[in-house]
C-alpha positions as CSV (number, residue, x, y, z in Angstrom):
1,X,-57.7,95.9,14.9
2,X,-59.4,92.8,14.0
3,X,-58.6,89.2,14.6
4,X,-56.1,87.6,12.8
5,X,-57.3,85.2,10.1
6,X,-56.7,81.7,10.8
7,X,-54.0,79.7,8.3
8,X,-55.6,76.1,7.3
9,X,-52.4,74.4,7.2
10,X,-51.4,75.2,11.0
11,X,-54.7,73.1,12.1
12,X,-53.6,69.7,10.7
13,X,-55.7,66.8,11.7
14,X,-54.0,63.5,10.9
15,X,-56.8,60.5,10.5
16,X,-56.6,56.7,10.9
17,X,-58.6,55.6,7.5
18,X,-58.5,51.9,8.9
19,X,-59.8,52.3,11.7
20,X,-63.6,52.5,10.9
21,X,-63.0,50.0,8.5
22,X,-61.3,47.1,10.7
23,X,-63.3,47.8,13.9
24,X,-66.6,48.3,15.5
25,X,-65.3,51.4,17.5
26,X,-66.8,52.1,21.0
27,X,-65.9,54.0,23.6
28,X,-64.1,57.3,22.8
29,X,-61.3,58.9,25.2
30,X,-59.5,62.4,24.2
31,X,-55.9,61.9,25.7
32,X,-53.0,64.9,25.2
33,X,-49.7,63.3,23.9
34,X,-46.1,63.5,25.3
35,X,-43.9,65.1,22.5
36,X,-40.6,67.2,21.4
37,X,-40.9,70.4,20.4
38,X,-39.6,68.9,16.7
39,X,-42.0,66.1,16.7
40,X,-44.5,69.2,17.4
41,X,-43.6,71.0,14.7
42,X,-43.7,67.8,12.2
43,X,-47.1,67.3,13.4
44,X,-48.0,70.6,12.5
45,X,-46.7,70.6,9.2
46,X,-49.0,67.1,8.6
47,X,-45.8,65.0,8.7
48,X,-47.3,62.1,10.8
49,X,-48.8,59.1,10.2
50,X,-51.2,57.1,12.9
51,X,-52.9,54.0,10.4
52,X,-50.8,51.2,12.1
53,X,-50.5,52.5,15.7
54,X,-52.0,50.9,18.7
55,X,-52.2,52.3,22.4
56,X,-50.5,50.0,24.9
57,X,-51.5,50.3,28.9
58,X,-47.9,49.3,30.1
59,X,-47.2,49.9,34.2
60,X,-50.5,52.1,35.6
61,X,-49.3,54.1,32.0
62,X,-50.8,54.2,28.2
63,X,-48.7,54.6,25.4
64,X,-49.0,55.4,21.8
65,X,-46.9,53.0,20.1
66,X,-46.5,52.5,15.9
67,X,-47.5,55.7,15.2
68,X,-44.6,57.7,12.6
69,X,-43.9,61.2,13.1
70,X,-40.9,62.5,11.0
71,X,-37.8,63.7,12.0
72,X,-38.1,67.9,11.4
73,X,-36.8,69.0,8.3
74,X,-35.2,71.8,9.8
75,X,-33.6,70.1,13.1
76,X,-30.6,69.8,14.7
77,X,-28.8,66.2,15.7
78,X,-30.9,66.1,18.2
79,X,-33.8,65.7,16.5
80,X,-36.1,62.7,17.7
81,X,-36.5,59.0,16.6
82,X,-39.6,59.2,14.3
83,X,-41.3,55.9,15.8
84,X,-40.7,55.9,19.2
85,X,-43.6,54.8,22.1
86,X,-45.2,58.0,23.1
87,X,-46.9,58.4,26.7
88,X,-50.7,59.7,26.3
89,X,-51.8,62.2,29.3
90,X,-55.2,60.4,30.6
91,X,-56.9,60.7,34.2
92,X,-56.5,57.8,36.5
93,X,-60.2,56.9,36.1
94,X,-60.1,56.8,32.3
95,X,-57.1,54.3,32.7
96,X,-58.9,52.4,35.0
97,X,-61.6,51.8,32.3
98,X,-59.2,51.1,29.4
99,X,-57.6,48.7,31.4
100,X,-60.1,46.7,32.5
101,X,-62.0,46.7,28.7
102,X,-58.2,45.5,27.1
103,X,-57.8,43.1,30.0
104,X,-61.4,41.6,29.6
105,X,-60.0,40.9,26.3
106,X,-61.2,40.6,22.4
107,X,-60.7,44.3,22.5
108,X,-58.0,47.3,21.3
109,X,-57.6,50.4,21.7
110,X,-57.4,52.4,18.3
111,X,-55.9,55.8,17.9
112,X,-58.6,57.6,15.3
113,X,-57.0,61.0,15.0
114,X,-54.2,63.1,15.8
115,X,-55.0,66.8,16.1
116,X,-54.5,70.5,17.6
117,X,-56.2,71.3,20.4
118,X,-55.6,75.7,20.9
119,X,-51.7,74.5,21.0
120,X,-51.7,71.2,22.6
121,X,-51.3,68.0,20.3
122,X,-54.4,65.7,21.3
123,X,-55.1,61.7,20.2
124,X,-58.8,60.6,19.9
125,X,-58.9,56.7,20.8
126,X,-61.6,54.2,21.0
127,X,-61.8,50.5,22.4
128,X,-62.1,48.4,19.3
129,X,-63.3,45.2,18.4
130,X,-61.7,43.4,15.5
131,X,-64.2,42.9,12.5
132,X,-63.8,39.8,10.7
133,X,-64.5,39.9,7.0
134,X,-68.0,39.3,6.4
135,X,-68.5,42.4,8.5
136,X,-66.5,44.3,6.2
137,X,-68.2,43.1,3.3
138,X,-71.4,43.6,4.6
139,X,-70.6,47.1,5.5
140,X,-69.8,48.0,1.4
141,X,-72.6,46.3,0.3
142,X,-74.7,48.6,2.8
143,X,-72.6,51.4,1.5
144,X,-73.2,50.8,-2.4
145,X,-77.0,50.3,-1.5
146,X,-77.0,53.4,-0.1
147,X,-75.4,55.5,-2.6
148,X,-77.8,53.5,-5.2
149,X,-80.7,55.1,-3.2
150,X,-79.6,58.3,-2.8
151,X,-78.6,58.7,-6.4
152,X,-82.4,57.4,-7.1
153,X,-83.5,59.7,-5.3
154,X,-81.4,62.9,-6.8
155,X,-83.1,61.4,-10.3
156,X,-86.5,62.2,-9.3
157,X,-86.0,65.7,-7.9
């Protein structure tokens, strides 16, 4: 008997489109997310959004705040709250490193993507420093220049 074909809809990845635009991203961390059963089903269906989410350290624990996971459409009356804070599962040394960076000031804990690793829901976090408006304009100019260069090189071939 052969291997089962992978269903591309089952392995969903939710990305934060604003993260790279609004922040200089430095250290990245992978954390597990403590979810309820109906939340896992909604994430698997791609019904989540992390563009406005952020990480917060509270009492030696890291929390994902502002993430929106739609209530599961086939769930019962005991469905989850869509915007509740969710606990992130990290090692103590990672929590210590994040806490020190956030206490130093000028940094934020930004979620980059929410994905499945085997059967577990993981979130990729990064320590980010906010970009100023002129930094964003510089990035746009650089991207436009690279696009023009690539177009010119393609025309020469």
